[in-house]
N, C-alpha and C positions, 0 to 999 in steps of 0.2 A: 550288111544292114544290121544284123544282130550285134556284130562287134561295135558298131557305132552307138547302138542303144545302150550297151553295157558301159561304154566310155562316158556317155552323157549321165548315166545313173551314178557312176563313180564320182564324176565332177560335182554333181548336185549334192551328193553325200558329203564331199569334202567342204563345199561351201557352207552347208547347214552346220556341220560339226565345228567349223571355224568360227561361225557367228555365235554358236553356243558357248564356245570357250572364251571368246571376247566378253560376252555378257557376264559369264561367271567370274572372270578376272576383275571386271569393273565392280561387280557386286562385292567380291571379297575385298578389293582395295578400299571401297567405301567403308566397309565394316572395320577394317584395320585402321583407317584414318580416323573414324569416329571414336575409336577406343582411346585415342590420344587427346581428346577434347572433353574432359569431364564437365558435367553440368555445373553451373555456378552454384556455390553453396557457401554458407558462413563458416569461417574458421575461428579457432580460439583467439588468434591474433587480432581479429576484427572486433571481438567483443570486449566490453569493459572488463578490466582485470581488477582483482582485489588490490588494496593499497600496497605499494612496494615497501619493502623493509618492514613487514608487518610486526616483526619482533621488536621494533623500535616504537611501536604505538602502545599506548595504554588503552584500557577499555573501561566503559562505564555502562551500568544498567539503568535505563530510565524507562519506567513503566513497561517492563518486560521486553524492551528492545535494547540490544547491545550496540553501542557505538564505539568505534575506535577514535582516538583523539591524540593529538600531539600538542603539547604546550611548550613554547620556546620563549625564553626571556631575552630581551635585548641586553647585551653585555655592555655596550658603550653607546649611549644615546647620541653622542656627538657624531658618531659614524652612521647613524640612521638617516637615509635620504629617501625622497619620493620622486619618481621619474614617470613621465608620460610614455605610453606605448599605443596611443589611440590610433595613429595612422600607420606606424611602422609594422605593428603586428608581429614583432619578433617573438621567438619561442622563449619561454621562461628559462629553460635550462641553458640556453645560449646567453641570455642576459646575466644569469647567475655567474657564468664563467667570465664574460666580457667585463662585467663591473666588479669582479673580484669580491663577490658577496659572501659573507658568512651565513646570511639568512636572506631569503627572498620570499615575499608574500605579495599576492595581488592587492591592488588598491580598491577604489570605488567603482561605481557603475558608469556606463557610457551608453549613448543612444545608437540608433541604426546608422547615423551619419558619422559615427566614430568621434563624437564629441563628448566630453565629460558631462555627466548630469550633475549640475550644481557647481559650487565653488571649487576651484582648483588652482593651486599655486605650486610651482616647482622651481627650485634654485632662485627664489625670491622674485620670480616672474609670474605675474597674474595672468592666468590663461582662460578662466571661465568665472562668470558671476554666480552668486548663490541663487537657488530656486526655492520657491515656497512649496513644499511638499511634505505632508505629515510623515511619510516613510523615511525621508532623508532629513532626519531631525537632529543630526549630530555633526560636529566638526572635530577633526583631529589636526593638530598643527605643531610645528616646532618653532618656537619664538627665537628672537635674536640672541637670547642668553642660553640657548640650547635646551630650554625647558620644553618638554613634550606635554601637551595638554589635550584633553577631550572635553568638549563643552557644548552647550546648546547655543552659545553665542559666538559670533565672529570676533576675531581679535581687533583691537584698535589699531595696531601696527601691522605692516606687511610682514608676514612670517617668512622664515627660510623656506618652509613648504607647508602645505595644508590641503585638505580636501573635505568635501561635504559627502556624507554617506549615512547609512542607517538601515534599520532603526536602532536607536539606543536600546540596549538590553539591560544594562545596569546603570543607574544614575544616582550619584551621591550615596552609594552603597545599597540602594534599594533595587531589588529585582522587579523589573517592569512587566506589566501584563500587556500583551499585544493582541490586536484583532487584525487579521490579515485576510484579504479577499483572494480567492483563487490560489490558496496556499498549496505548495507541493513539497514533497520531501527531497531536499537537495543537500549537496555537500556545502558546508558552511565554514567561512573564515571570519575570525573575530580579532580585533585589537583592543587592548585594555590597559588599565593602570591599577596597580595594587595599592593597598593601604600604605605601604612603605615606598611608594613612588617608583616602583619598577614597571617598565613597559613590557608587555608580552603580546605574542601572537598565538592564536589557537586555531587548529583545523579540526573539524569534526566530520567523520564520514560513517556511513553504514558499515557494519562489520562484514557484510557480504558483497557490497557493491561500492566501488570507489566513487562513482558519480552521484550516489544517493546519500542522504543524511536526514536530519530531523526537519520537521516542519518549522518554518520561521516562527510561528506563534508559540511553538514549544521550546525554541532555542534558549530563552532566558532561564527556564527551569532546567534545561539540559546542562547548561554551563554552570548554573548554581550547584548542581549535583557534582559536576567535575571539580569545582573549586572546593567544595566540602570534602571531597575525596582526597584532594591535594593539600588540604589545610591551608588554603590561601584566602585572604580577605581582599576582595576586589571592590574598588571604589567606582570605577567607570568601565564599561564594556560597550563596544560599538560594532555593529555588523558591517562587514565588508561585502564586496561582490562575492557570489557563491556559484554553486552549480558547475557547469562545464567551463565557465570563464574564471576559474580560480586556480591558484597554484601555491604550493608551499614547499620550499626547497631548503634543505640544510645539507651539511656534509653527510648525514646519515639517512635522511628522508627525502624522497622525491614523490610528491603528489602533483602530477602534471595536469596542465590544462587540456581541455578538448576543444576549446575555441579560444581565440586570442584574449589575453588579459589587457584591459585598457590602460592600466597604470600599475606601478609596483613599488613596494618598499624594499630597500636594499640596505642591510647593515654591512658596511664594507669591512673587510678584514684589516685593511690598513689604508 
């Protein structure tokens, strides 16, 4: 009887010990498993980065704020074209390569349905009618004789390409004063024409954050400061789409978009 009691006690001890070991093994396994699944957290790669190739940018001080900028002149206006990207949403760097561009800059604005806001012509094909909007008060176009013009009027003839955008920043050499509702500091791209009829593109970004830049209401004065610093006389300057839907790419500079660009200028290499 005593022997039976001892055997039962030993069996019970083995069962309890085994259950304890299984529990401890599961507990340890869970802890080990959990150590391989870190909690979600932001990484540097997910955050906006400073402009690439910063050494290729120039800087300007406007009212104690430092902006980086890049000014690029069109070398051959006959090679400058305007293309739509409203529905394709292709990446700017891919378009730069596919189109063999020397320079690629985003175009004008588009709506939530991926339609251009205002007048748009590409490869002599009319794609969108003009709109009456005080913000989009300018037109840029390339006429049949390859003249590139910025105007407050539509052309009488169908141009090779053209778009409506705005606001105008400089008109007839006069720096304009803008009143903008719900203004925010955004990256800005600008197209313009100098006194000696050279076409240029300009990108302006905050020196600390690529996606930020000047307020739109300040932009005319900011670019005036830039042109004074560069000793350039500008006759016309027109605002293009900015913020996350802007891109500016050359051989040395890549300012990439964070949302799709609706259209783009490309100066072809050949």
